Biopython code that builds the backbone (N, CA, C, O; Angstrom):
import numpy as np
from Bio.PDB.StructureBuilder import StructureBuilder

atoms = [
    (1, "MET", "N", (4.282, 1.881, 11.413)),
    (1, "MET", "CA", (4.825, 0.698, 12.053)),
    (1, "MET", "C", (4.983, 0.984, 13.554)),
    (1, "MET", "O", (5.479, 2.037, 13.955)),
    (2, "LYS", "N", (4.555, 0.031, 14.353)),
    (2, "LYS", "CA", (4.646, 0.185, 15.800)),
    (2, "LYS", "C", (6.082, -0.010, 16.272)),
    (2, "LYS", "O", (6.859, -0.747, 15.665)),
    (3, "SER", "N", (6.412, 0.662, 17.362)),
    (3, "SER", "CA", (7.728, 0.456, 17.975)),
    (3, "SER", "C", (7.754, -0.927, 18.616)),
    (3, "SER", "O", (6.711, -1.559, 18.786)),
    (4, "GLY", "N", (8.934, -1.388, 18.968)),
    (4, "GLY", "CA", (9.054, -2.685, 19.633)),
    (4, "GLY", "C", (8.260, -2.731, 20.923)),
    (4, "GLY", "O", (7.614, -3.734, 21.228)),
    (5, "LYS", "N", (8.310, -1.650, 21.678)),
    (5, "LYS", "CA", (7.585, -1.584, 22.949)),
    (5, "LYS", "C", (6.076, -1.660, 22.713)),
    (5, "LYS", "O", (5.366, -2.356, 23.439)),
    (6, "GLN", "N", (5.592, -0.947, 21.701)),
    (6, "GLN", "CA", (4.166, -0.995, 21.369)),
    (6, "GLN", "C", (3.776, -2.387, 20.880)),
    (6, "GLN", "O", (2.701, -2.892, 21.205)),
    (7, "LEU", "N", (4.647, -2.991, 20.107)),
    (7, "LEU", "CA", (4.394, -4.325, 19.586)),
    (7, "LEU", "C", (4.251, -5.329, 20.731)),
    (7, "LEU", "O", (3.358, -6.176, 20.708)),
    (8, "LEU", "N", (5.117, -5.237, 21.718)),
    (8, "LEU", "CA", (5.054, -6.148, 22.858)),
    (8, "LEU", "C", (3.772, -5.966, 23.667)),
    (8, "LEU", "O", (3.313, -6.903, 24.320)),
    (9, "ALA", "N", (3.198, -4.781, 23.628)),
    (9, "ALA", "CA", (1.964, -4.506, 24.362)),
    (9, "ALA", "C", (0.715, -4.961, 23.607)),
    (9, "ALA", "O", (-0.400, -4.815, 24.108)),
    (10, "THR", "N", (0.895, -5.508, 22.413)),
    (10, "THR", "CA", (-0.241, -5.974, 21.610)),
    (10, "THR", "C", (-1.060, -6.984, 22.401)),
    (10, "THR", "O", (-0.523, -7.952, 22.939)),
    (11, "LYS", "N", (-2.350, -6.749, 22.464)),
    (11, "LYS", "CA", (-3.268, -7.640, 23.184)),
    (11, "LYS", "C", (-3.440, -8.950, 22.416)),
    (11, "LYS", "O", (-3.600, -8.954, 21.196)),
    (12, "ILE", "N", (-3.404, -10.039, 23.141)),
    (12, "ILE", "CA", (-3.597, -11.370, 22.582)),
    (12, "ILE", "C", (-5.042, -11.789, 22.855)),
    (12, "ILE", "O", (-5.514, -11.719, 23.990)),
    (13, "THR", "N", (-5.734, -12.224, 21.808)),
    (13, "THR", "CA", (-7.122, -12.662, 21.948)),
    (13, "THR", "C", (-7.317, -13.989, 21.214)),
    (13, "THR", "O", (-6.370, -14.558, 20.672)),
    (14, "GLY", "N", (-8.523, -14.453, 21.208)),
    (14, "GLY", "CA", (-8.873, -15.640, 20.437)),
    (14, "GLY", "C", (-8.260, -16.910, 20.982)),
    (14, "GLY", "O", (-8.048, -17.053, 22.186)),
    (15, "HIS", "N", (-7.977, -17.833, 20.074)),
    (15, "HIS", "CA", (-7.452, -19.141, 20.462)),
    (15, "HIS", "C", (-6.135, -19.025, 21.216)),
    (15, "HIS", "O", (-5.884, -19.795, 22.143)),
    (16, "CYS", "N", (-5.294, -18.076, 20.831)),
    (16, "CYS", "CA", (-3.986, -17.921, 21.463)),
    (16, "CYS", "C", (-4.149, -17.611, 22.949)),
    (16, "CYS", "O", (-3.480, -18.214, 23.787)),
    (17, "ARG", "N", (-5.029, -16.682, 23.273)),
    (17, "ARG", "CA", (-5.259, -16.346, 24.688)),
    (17, "ARG", "C", (-5.895, -17.528, 25.414)),
    (17, "ARG", "O", (-5.525, -17.849, 26.544)),
    (18, "ASP", "N", (-6.852, -18.169, 24.754)),
    (18, "ASP", "CA", (-7.525, -19.315, 25.376)),
    (18, "ASP", "C", (-6.539, -20.436, 25.691)),
    (18, "ASP", "O", (-6.630, -21.067, 26.744)),
    (19, "GLU", "N", (-5.602, -20.685, 24.786)),
    (19, "GLU", "CA", (-4.673, -21.804, 24.947)),
    (19, "GLU", "C", (-3.512, -21.493, 25.880)),
    (19, "GLU", "O", (-2.992, -22.397, 26.534)),
    (20, "THR", "N", (-3.097, -20.241, 25.956)),
    (20, "THR", "CA", (-1.902, -19.914, 26.735)),
    (20, "THR", "C", (-2.187, -19.117, 27.998)),
    (20, "THR", "O", (-1.407, -19.165, 28.950)),
    (21, "GLY", "N", (-3.281, -18.393, 28.017)),
    (21, "GLY", "CA", (-3.573, -17.515, 29.151)),
    (21, "GLY", "C", (-2.811, -16.201, 29.090)),
    (21, "GLY", "O", (-2.966, -15.353, 29.968)),
    (22, "CYS", "N", (-1.992, -16.025, 28.064)),
    (22, "CYS", "CA", (-1.206, -14.797, 27.915)),
    (22, "CYS", "C", (-2.100, -13.669, 27.398)),
    (22, "CYS", "O", (-2.910, -13.864, 26.492)),
    (23, "ARG", "N", (-1.934, -12.481, 27.995)),
    (23, "ARG", "CA", (-2.769, -11.344, 27.598)),
    (23, "ARG", "C", (-2.100, -10.444, 26.579)),
    (23, "ARG", "O", (-2.786, -9.722, 25.855)),
    (24, "THR", "N", (-0.769, -10.468, 26.502)),
    (24, "THR", "CA", (-0.040, -9.622, 25.554)),
    (24, "THR", "C", (1.045, -10.441, 24.857)),
    (24, "THR", "O", (1.396, -11.537, 25.296)),
    (25, "LEU", "N", (1.563, -9.891, 23.773)),
    (25, "LEU", "CA", (2.661, -10.546, 23.075)),
    (25, "LEU", "C", (3.875, -10.637, 23.998)),
    (25, "LEU", "O", (4.605, -11.627, 23.952)),
    (26, "ARG", "N", (4.102, -9.629, 24.831)),
    (26, "ARG", "CA", (5.204, -9.649, 25.801)),
    (26, "ARG", "C", (5.078, -10.865, 26.719)),
    (26, "ARG", "O", (6.054, -11.584, 26.933)),
    (27, "GLU", "N", (3.870, -11.101, 27.268)),
    (27, "GLU", "CA", (3.656, -12.246, 28.155)),
    (27, "GLU", "C", (3.892, -13.556, 27.421)),
    (27, "GLU", "O", (4.476, -14.489, 27.974)),
    (28, "TYR", "N", (3.441, -13.624, 26.186)),
    (28, "TYR", "CA", (3.603, -14.846, 25.391)),
    (28, "TYR", "C", (5.090, -15.160, 25.203)),
    (28, "TYR", "O", (5.534, -16.275, 25.477)),
    (29, "LEU", "N", (5.855, -14.170, 24.735)),
    (29, "LEU", "CA", (7.276, -14.401, 24.479)),
    (29, "LEU", "C", (8.044, -14.644, 25.777)),
    (29, "LEU", "O", (8.982, -15.441, 25.799)),
    (30, "ALA", "N", (7.658, -13.969, 26.851)),
    (30, "ALA", "CA", (8.312, -14.185, 28.145)),
    (30, "ALA", "C", (8.044, -15.602, 28.650)),
    (30, "ALA", "O", (8.924, -16.223, 29.246)),
    (31, "GLU", "N", (6.851, -16.108, 28.418)),
    (31, "GLU", "CA", (6.520, -17.481, 28.827)),
    (31, "GLU", "C", (7.359, -18.491, 28.052)),
    (31, "GLU", "O", (7.821, -19.482, 28.618)),
    (32, "VAL", "N", (7.555, -18.244, 26.776)),
    (32, "VAL", "CA", (8.417, -19.117, 25.971)),
    (32, "VAL", "C", (9.833, -19.105, 26.552)),
    (32, "VAL", "O", (10.456, -20.157, 26.692)),
    (33, "ALA", "N", (10.341, -17.917, 26.889)),
    (33, "ALA", "CA", (11.692, -17.804, 27.454)),
    (33, "ALA", "C", (11.781, -18.518, 28.806)),
    (33, "ALA", "O", (12.759, -19.219, 29.068)),
    (34, "ARG", "N", (10.766, -18.346, 29.672)),
    (34, "ARG", "CA", (10.761, -19.014, 30.979)),
    (34, "ARG", "C", (10.771, -20.528, 30.819)),
    (34, "ARG", "O", (11.472, -21.232, 31.545)),
    (35, "THR", "N", (9.997, -21.019, 29.871)),
    (35, "THR", "CA", (9.937, -22.459, 29.624)),
    (35, "THR", "C", (11.314, -22.971, 29.214)),
    (35, "THR", "O", (11.764, -24.011, 29.695)),
    (36, "ALA", "N", (11.973, -22.243, 28.333)),
    (36, "ALA", "CA", (13.307, -22.643, 27.883)),
    (36, "ALA", "C", (14.322, -22.568, 29.023)),
    (36, "ALA", "O", (15.183, -23.439, 29.146)),
    (37, "MET", "N", (14.223, -21.532, 29.854)),
    (37, "MET", "CA", (15.171, -21.354, 30.970)),
    (37, "MET", "C", (15.039, -22.472, 32.005)),
    (37, "MET", "O", (16.014, -22.825, 32.670)),
    (38, "LYS", "N", (13.846, -23.022, 32.138)),
    (38, "LYS", "CA", (13.633, -24.132, 33.079)),
    (38, "LYS", "C", (14.187, -25.435, 32.525)),
    (38, "LYS", "O", (14.197, -26.455, 33.214)),
    (39, "GLY", "N", (14.643, -25.401, 31.294)),
    (39, "GLY", "CA", (15.173, -26.604, 30.668)),
    (39, "GLY", "C", (14.100, -27.489, 30.080)),
    (39, "GLY", "O", (14.364, -28.626, 29.690)),
    (40, "GLU", "N", (12.875, -26.961, 30.017)),
    (40, "GLU", "CA", (11.791, -27.739, 29.432)),
    (40, "GLU", "C", (11.897, -27.686, 27.915)),
    (40, "GLU", "O", (12.473, -26.758, 27.348)),
    (41, "ASP", "N", (11.337, -28.688, 27.279)),
    (41, "ASP", "CA", (11.387, -28.780, 25.826)),
    (41, "ASP", "C", (10.601, -27.642, 25.194)),
    (41, "ASP", "O", (9.406, -27.490, 25.448)),
    (42, "VAL", "N", (11.270, -26.844, 24.374)),
    (42, "VAL", "CA", (10.612, -25.776, 23.627)),
    (42, "VAL", "C", (10.898, -26.027, 22.148)),
    (42, "VAL", "O", (11.636, -25.283, 21.502)),
    (43, "SER", "N", (10.306, -27.072, 21.646)),
    (43, "SER", "CA", (10.455, -27.404, 20.241)),
    (43, "SER", "C", (9.685, -26.390, 19.407)),
    (43, "SER", "O", (8.562, -26.030, 19.759)),
    (44, "ILE", "N", (10.259, -25.934, 18.329)),
    (44, "ILE", "CA", (9.593, -24.964, 17.463)),
    (44, "ILE", "C", (8.281, -25.533, 16.938)),
    (44, "ILE", "O", (7.352, -24.780, 16.646)),
    (45, "LYS", "N", (8.198, -26.853, 16.815)),
    (45, "LYS", "CA", (6.957, -27.460, 16.333)),
    (45, "LYS", "C", (5.908, -27.585, 17.420)),
    (45, "LYS", "O", (4.727, -27.752, 17.117)),
    (46, "ARG", "N", (6.310, -27.509, 18.667)),
    (46, "ARG", "CA", (5.360, -27.688, 19.766)),
    (46, "ARG", "C", (5.420, -26.520, 20.744)),
    (46, "ARG", "O", (5.200, -26.696, 21.942)),
    (47, "LEU", "N", (5.714, -25.349, 20.240)),
    (47, "LEU", "CA", (5.818, -24.171, 21.078)),
    (47, "LEU", "C", (4.530, -23.968, 21.860)),
    (47, "LEU", "O", (3.446, -23.965, 21.277)),
    (48, "MET", "N", (4.634, -23.802, 23.135)),
    (48, "MET", "CA", (3.491, -23.588, 24.015)),
    (48, "MET", "C", (2.482, -24.729, 23.905)),
    (48, "MET", "O", (1.287, -24.527, 24.121)),
    (49, "GLY", "N", (2.966, -25.933, 23.568)),
    (49, "GLY", "CA", (2.095, -27.098, 23.512)),
    (49, "GLY", "C", (1.192, -27.148, 22.304)),
    (49, "GLY", "O", (0.241, -27.929, 22.283)),
    (50, "ASP", "N", (1.462, -26.336, 21.293)),
    (50, "ASP", "CA", (0.585, -26.296, 20.128)),
    (50, "ASP", "C", (1.431, -26.424, 18.875)),
    (50, "ASP", "O", (2.281, -25.575, 18.608)),
    (51, "SER", "N", (1.205, -27.484, 18.103)),
    (51, "SER", "CA", (2.009, -27.691, 16.903)),
    (51, "SER", "C", (1.698, -26.667, 15.815)),
    (51, "SER", "O", (2.453, -26.534, 14.851)),
    (52, "ASP", "N", (0.605, -25.956, 15.965)),
    (52, "ASP", "CA", (0.205, -24.949, 14.986)),
    (52, "ASP", "C", (0.330, -23.546, 15.588)),
    (52, "ASP", "O", (-0.484, -22.666, 15.310)),
    (53, "TRP", "N", (1.361, -23.351, 16.418)),
    (53, "TRP", "CA", (1.475, -22.105, 17.180)),
    (53, "TRP", "C", (1.579, -20.865, 16.301)),
    (53, "TRP", "O", (1.081, -19.805, 16.680)),
    (54, "GLN", "N", (2.218, -20.972, 15.131)),
    (54, "GLN", "CA", (2.351, -19.794, 14.282)),
    (54, "GLN", "C", (0.988, -19.291, 13.822)),
    (54, "GLN", "O", (0.732, -18.087, 13.823)),
    (55, "THR", "N", (0.119, -20.209, 13.431)),
    (55, "THR", "CA", (-1.209, -19.814, 12.974)),
    (55, "THR", "C", (-2.032, -19.264, 14.130)),
    (55, "THR", "O", (-2.751, -18.278, 13.964)),
    (56, "VAL", "N", (-1.934, -19.888, 15.296)),
    (56, "VAL", "CA", (-2.685, -19.432, 16.466)),
    (56, "VAL", "C", (-2.226, -18.030, 16.875)),
    (56, "VAL", "O", (-3.053, -17.154, 17.127)),
    (57, "LEU", "N", (-0.912, -17.820, 16.940)),
    (57, "LEU", "CA", (-0.393, -16.500, 17.287)),
    (57, "LEU", "C", (-0.664, -15.510, 16.158)),
    (57, "LEU", "O", (-1.013, -14.357, 16.413)),
    (58, "GLY", "N", (-0.507, -15.953, 14.917)),
    (58, "GLY", "CA", (-0.790, -15.091, 13.773)),
    (58, "GLY", "C", (-2.223, -14.599, 13.776)),
    (58, "GLY", "O", (-2.484, -13.434, 13.475)),
    (59, "GLU", "N", (-3.155, -15.480, 14.114)),
    (59, "GLU", "CA", (-4.566, -15.085, 14.203)),
    (59, "GLU", "C", (-4.736, -13.945, 15.209)),
    (59, "GLU", "O", (-5.430, -12.967, 14.932)),
    (60, "ALA", "N", (-4.107, -14.073, 16.367)),
    (60, "ALA", "CA", (-4.211, -13.031, 17.400)),
    (60, "ALA", "C", (-3.622, -11.709, 16.909)),
    (60, "ALA", "O", (-4.162, -10.641, 17.198)),
    (61, "LEU", "N", (-2.521, -11.782, 16.172)),
    (61, "LEU", "CA", (-1.873, -10.562, 15.685)),
    (61, "LEU", "C", (-2.665, -9.921, 14.550)),
    (61, "LEU", "O", (-2.687, -8.697, 14.421)),
    (62, "VAL", "N", (-3.316, -10.744, 13.724)),
    (62, "VAL", "CA", (-4.202, -10.206, 12.678)),
    (62, "VAL", "C", (-5.387, -9.516, 13.348)),
    (62, "VAL", "O", (-5.754, -8.403, 12.971)),
    (63, "ARG", "N", (-5.983, -10.176, 14.339)),
    (63, "ARG", "CA", (-7.117, -9.589, 15.057)),
    (63, "ARG", "C", (-6.739, -8.261, 15.723)),
    (63, "ARG", "O", (-7.557, -7.345, 15.809)),
    (64, "ALA", "N", (-5.493, -8.169, 16.191)),
    (64, "ALA", "CA", (-5.019, -6.956, 16.857)),
    (64, "ALA", "C", (-4.664, -5.849, 15.862)),
    (64, "ALA", "O", (-4.460, -4.700, 16.254)),
    (65, "GLY", "N", (-4.591, -6.196, 14.582)),
    (65, "GLY", "CA", (-4.303, -5.200, 13.559)),
    (65, "GLY", "C", (-2.829, -4.899, 13.346)),
    (65, "GLY", "O", (-2.495, -3.927, 12.668)),
    (66, "VAL", "N", (-1.935, -5.713, 13.913)),
    (66, "VAL", "CA", (-0.501, -5.466, 13.731)),
    (66, "VAL", "C", (0.105, -6.330, 12.627)),
    (66, "VAL", "O", (1.231, -6.089, 12.190)),
    (67, "LEU", "N", (-0.646, -7.336, 12.180)),
    (67, "LEU", "CA", (-0.195, -8.207, 11.100)),
    (67, "LEU", "C", (-1.277, -8.219, 10.030)),
    (67, "LEU", "O", (-2.410, -8.618, 10.299)),
    (68, "PRO", "N", (-0.935, -7.781, 8.808)),
    (68, "PRO", "CA", (-1.939, -7.815, 7.744)),
    (68, "PRO", "C", (-2.364, -9.257, 7.464)),
    (68, "PRO", "O", (-1.528, -10.156, 7.376)),
    (69, "GLY", "N", (-3.642, -9.458, 7.330)),
    (69, "GLY", "CA", (-4.143, -10.793, 7.051)),
    (69, "GLY", "C", (-5.652, -10.812, 7.054)),
    (69, "GLY", "O", (-6.307, -9.770, 7.098)),
    (70, "GLU", "N", (-6.192, -12.012, 7.005)),
    (70, "GLU", "CA", (-7.637, -12.170, 6.930)),
    (70, "GLU", "C", (-8.063, -13.378, 7.759)),
    (70, "GLU", "O", (-7.495, -14.464, 7.645)),
    (71, "ILE", "N", (-9.073, -13.162, 8.594)),
    (71, "ILE", "CA", (-9.696, -14.258, 9.330)),
    (71, "ILE", "C", (-10.805, -14.800, 8.425)),
    (71, "ILE", "O", (-11.722, -14.069, 8.053)),
    (72, "LEU", "N", (-10.715, -16.059, 8.082)),
    (72, "LEU", "CA", (-11.681, -16.652, 7.175)),
    (72, "LEU", "C", (-12.880, -17.189, 7.937)),
    (72, "LEU", "O", (-12.805, -17.432, 9.141)),
    (73, "THR", "N", (-13.959, -17.366, 7.245)),
    (73, "THR", "CA", (-15.195, -17.878, 7.834)),
    (73, "THR", "C", (-14.945, -19.250, 8.448)),
    (73, "THR", "O", (-14.323, -20.111, 7.825)),
    (74, "PRO", "N", (-15.432, -19.451, 9.671)),
    (74, "PRO", "CA", (-15.252, -20.771, 10.292)),
    (74, "PRO", "C", (-15.903, -21.879, 9.470)),
    (74, "PRO", "O", (-16.872, -21.649, 8.747)),
    (75, "ASP", "N", (-15.369, -23.048, 9.591)),
    (75, "ASP", "CA", (-15.904, -24.233, 8.925)),
    (75, "ASP", "C", (-17.277, -24.550, 9.518)),
    (75, "ASP", "O", (-17.423, -24.608, 10.738)),
    (76, "GLU", "N", (-18.270, -24.754, 8.678)),
    (76, "GLU", "CA", (-19.632, -25.048, 9.160)),
    (76, "GLU", "C", (-19.669, -26.318, 10.010)),
    (76, "GLU", "O", (-20.453, -26.408, 10.955)),
    (77, "ASP", "N", (-18.828, -27.298, 9.681)),
    (77, "ASP", "CA", (-18.806, -28.560, 10.429)),
    (77, "ASP", "C", (-18.066, -28.431, 11.760)),
    (77, "ASP", "O", (-18.287, -29.225, 12.675)),
    (78, "ASP", "N", (-17.196, -27.441, 11.867)),
    (78, "ASP", "CA", (-16.421, -27.244, 13.097)),
    (78, "ASP", "C", (-16.286, -25.754, 13.364)),
    (78, "ASP", "O", (-15.264, -25.159, 13.021)),
    (79, "PRO", "N", (-17.310, -25.130, 13.975)),
    (79, "PRO", "CA", (-17.291, -23.679, 14.186)),
    (79, "PRO", "C", (-16.155, -23.191, 15.085)),
    (79, "PRO", "O", (-15.829, -22.004, 15.073)),
    (80, "ALA", "N", (-15.549, -24.089, 15.864)),
    (80, "ALA", "CA", (-14.433, -23.691, 16.724)),
    (80, "ALA", "C", (-13.154, -23.510, 15.903)),
    (80, "ALA", "O", (-12.220, -22.838, 16.341)),
    (81, "TYR", "N", (-13.116, -24.113, 14.713)),
    (81, "TYR", "CA", (-11.932, -24.019, 13.856)),
    (81, "TYR", "C", (-12.015, -22.744, 13.032)),
    (81, "TYR", "O", (-12.972, -22.531, 12.288)),
    (82, "ILE", "N", (-11.006, -21.905, 13.173)),
    (82, "ILE", "CA", (-10.941, -20.660, 12.411)),
    (82, "ILE", "C", (-9.650, -20.676, 11.606)),
    (82, "ILE", "O", (-8.575, -20.955, 12.137)),
    (83, "GLU", "N", (-9.769, -20.382, 10.350)),
    (83, "GLU", "CA", (-8.593, -20.325, 9.496)),
    (83, "GLU", "C", (-8.188, -18.876, 9.306)),
    (83, "GLU", "O", (-9.032, -17.988, 9.181)),
    (84, "CYS", "N", (-6.897, -18.655, 9.288)),
    (84, "CYS", "CA", (-6.371, -17.299, 9.173)),
    (84, "CYS", "C", (-5.284, -17.304, 8.100)),
    (84, "CYS", "O", (-4.421, -18.181, 8.080)),
    (85, "GLU", "N", (-5.338, -16.325, 7.219)),
    (85, "GLU", "CA", (-4.300, -16.184, 6.193)),
    (85, "GLU", "C", (-3.511, -14.915, 6.466)),
    (85, "GLU", "O", (-4.083, -13.859, 6.734)),
    (86, "PHE", "N", (-2.183, -15.033, 6.396)),
    (86, "PHE", "CA", (-1.312, -13.873, 6.555)),
    (86, "PHE", "C", (0.014, -14.165, 5.874)),
    (86, "PHE", "O", (0.297, -15.309, 5.515)),
    (87, "ASN", "N", (0.819, -13.139, 5.698)),
    (87, "ASN", "CA", (2.122, -13.262, 5.061)),
    (87, "ASN", "C", (3.124, -13.796, 6.087)),
    (87, "ASN", "O", (3.390, -13.154, 7.103)),
    (88, "TRP", "N", (3.671, -14.974, 5.807)),
    (88, "TRP", "CA", (4.582, -15.619, 6.763)),
    (88, "TRP", "C", (5.864, -14.813, 6.969)),
    (88, "TRP", "O", (6.394, -14.774, 8.079)),
    (89, "ASN", "N", (6.366, -14.172, 5.918)),
    (89, "ASN", "CA", (7.576, -13.353, 6.071)),
    (89, "ASN", "C", (7.307, -12.174, 6.992)),
    (89, "ASN", "O", (8.145, -11.831, 7.826)),
    (90, "ALA", "N", (6.140, -11.552, 6.845)),
    (90, "ALA", "CA", (5.772, -10.436, 7.723)),
    (90, "ALA", "C", (5.619, -10.928, 9.159)),
    (90, "ALA", "O", (6.022, -10.235, 10.094)),
    (91, "PHE", "N", (5.041, -12.119, 9.348)),
    (91, "PHE", "CA", (4.885, -12.707, 10.686)),
    (91, "PHE", "C", (6.252, -12.911, 11.325)),
    (91, "PHE", "O", (6.472, -12.512, 12.468)),
    (92, "GLU", "N", (7.170, -13.532, 10.591)),
    (92, "GLU", "CA", (8.503, -13.803, 11.130)),
    (92, "GLU", "C", (9.243, -12.514, 11.472)),
    (92, "GLU", "O", (9.910, -12.435, 12.504)),
    (93, "ALA", "N", (9.127, -11.503, 10.611)),
    (93, "ALA", "CA", (9.781, -10.217, 10.871)),
    (93, "ALA", "C", (9.191, -9.560, 12.115)),
    (93, "ALA", "O", (9.924, -8.977, 12.914)),
    (94, "LEU", "N", (7.881, -9.647, 12.283)),
    (94, "LEU", "CA", (7.214, -9.059, 13.436)),
    (94, "LEU", "C", (7.656, -9.754, 14.729)),
    (94, "LEU", "O", (7.949, -9.085, 15.719)),
    (95, "ILE", "N", (7.705, -11.074, 14.725)),
    (95, "ILE", "CA", (8.137, -11.825, 15.908)),
    (95, "ILE", "C", (9.602, -11.533, 16.207)),
    (95, "ILE", "O", (9.982, -11.415, 17.372)),
    (96, "ASP", "N", (10.424, -11.416, 15.175)),
    (96, "ASP", "CA", (11.837, -11.076, 15.371)),
    (96, "ASP", "C", (11.972, -9.709, 16.041)),
    (96, "ASP", "O", (12.746, -9.552, 16.985)),
    (97, "ARG", "N", (11.216, -8.719, 15.553)),
    (97, "ARG", "CA", (11.250, -7.377, 16.167)),
    (97, "ARG", "C", (10.801, -7.421, 17.615)),
    (97, "ARG", "O", (11.396, -6.775, 18.478)),
    (98, "ALA", "N", (9.754, -8.182, 17.879)),
    (98, "ALA", "CA", (9.231, -8.287, 19.243)),
    (98, "ALA", "C", (10.247, -8.962, 20.167)),
    (98, "ALA", "O", (10.428, -8.529, 21.305)),
    (99, "CYS", "N", (10.905, -10.008, 19.694)),
    (99, "CYS", "CA", (11.916, -10.695, 20.511)),
    (99, "CYS", "C", (13.090, -9.777, 20.818)),
    (99, "CYS", "O", (13.594, -9.761, 21.941)),
    (100, "ARG", "N", (13.523, -9.020, 19.829)),
    (100, "ARG", "CA", (14.630, -8.084, 20.049)),
    (100, "ARG", "C", (14.239, -6.990, 21.039)),
    (100, "ARG", "O", (15.055, -6.579, 21.864)),
    (101, "ALA", "N", (13.008, -6.524, 20.960)),
    (101, "ALA", "CA", (12.526, -5.506, 21.901)),
    (101, "ALA", "C", (12.464, -6.076, 23.311)),
    (101, "ALA", "O", (12.822, -5.396, 24.272)),
    (102, "LEU", "N", (12.014, -7.312, 23.441)),
    (102, "LEU", "CA", (11.948, -7.958, 24.750)),
    (102, "LEU", "C", (13.349, -8.139, 25.324)),
    (102, "LEU", "O", (13.561, -7.928, 26.519)),
    (103, "ALA", "N", (14.298, -8.524, 24.491)),
    (103, "ALA", "CA", (15.678, -8.700, 24.952)),
    (103, "ALA", "C", (16.268, -7.383, 25.452)),
    (103, "ALA", "O", (17.029, -7.374, 26.419)),
    (104, "ARG", "N", (15.921, -6.273, 24.801)),
    (104, "ARG", "CA", (16.429, -4.966, 25.233)),
    (104, "ARG", "C", (15.852, -4.557, 26.592)),
    (104, "ARG", "O", (16.463, -3.769, 27.312)),
    (105, "GLU", "N", (14.686, -5.087, 26.942)),
    (105, "GLU", "CA", (14.065, -4.764, 28.225)),
    (105, "GLU", "C", (14.764, -5.440, 29.384)),
    (105, "GLU", "O", (14.675, -4.965, 30.516)),
    (106, "ARG", "N", (15.444, -6.516, 29.135)),
    (106, "ARG", "CA", (16.053, -7.314, 30.196)),
    (106, "ARG", "C", (17.339, -6.751, 30.658)),
    (106, "ARG", "O", (17.974, -7.312, 31.550)),
]
sb = StructureBuilder()
sb.init_structure("model")
sb.init_model(0)
sb.init_chain("A")
sb.init_seg("    ")
for serial, (resi, resn, name, xyz) in enumerate(atoms, 1):
    if name == "N":
        sb.init_residue(resn, " ", resi, " ")
    sb.init_atom(name, np.array(xyz, "f"), 0.0, 1.0, " ", f" {name:<3s}", serial, name[0])
structure = sb.get_structure()
């Protein structure tokens, strides 16, 4: 298991990087915090402007090898759409650890 610091350094790729411009999990979570600090709406359903943010971020974490899961074959009708399967409890625990590590850095 990676330390919190290592977890925050996880590289973000795929749709998550394309949609947010964030290169690491640290940048992603810091951007969420900055958005909230500015008083902008940070609805859990529309985090970073994406209603499917958990799947988008989960895909990046599966690709990085820190979240067990599987990237499924893209839909033939929509090759840009990629489906990703992972354990939601593991995802939530990983994000919780990363948030706590980020808070300790501040």
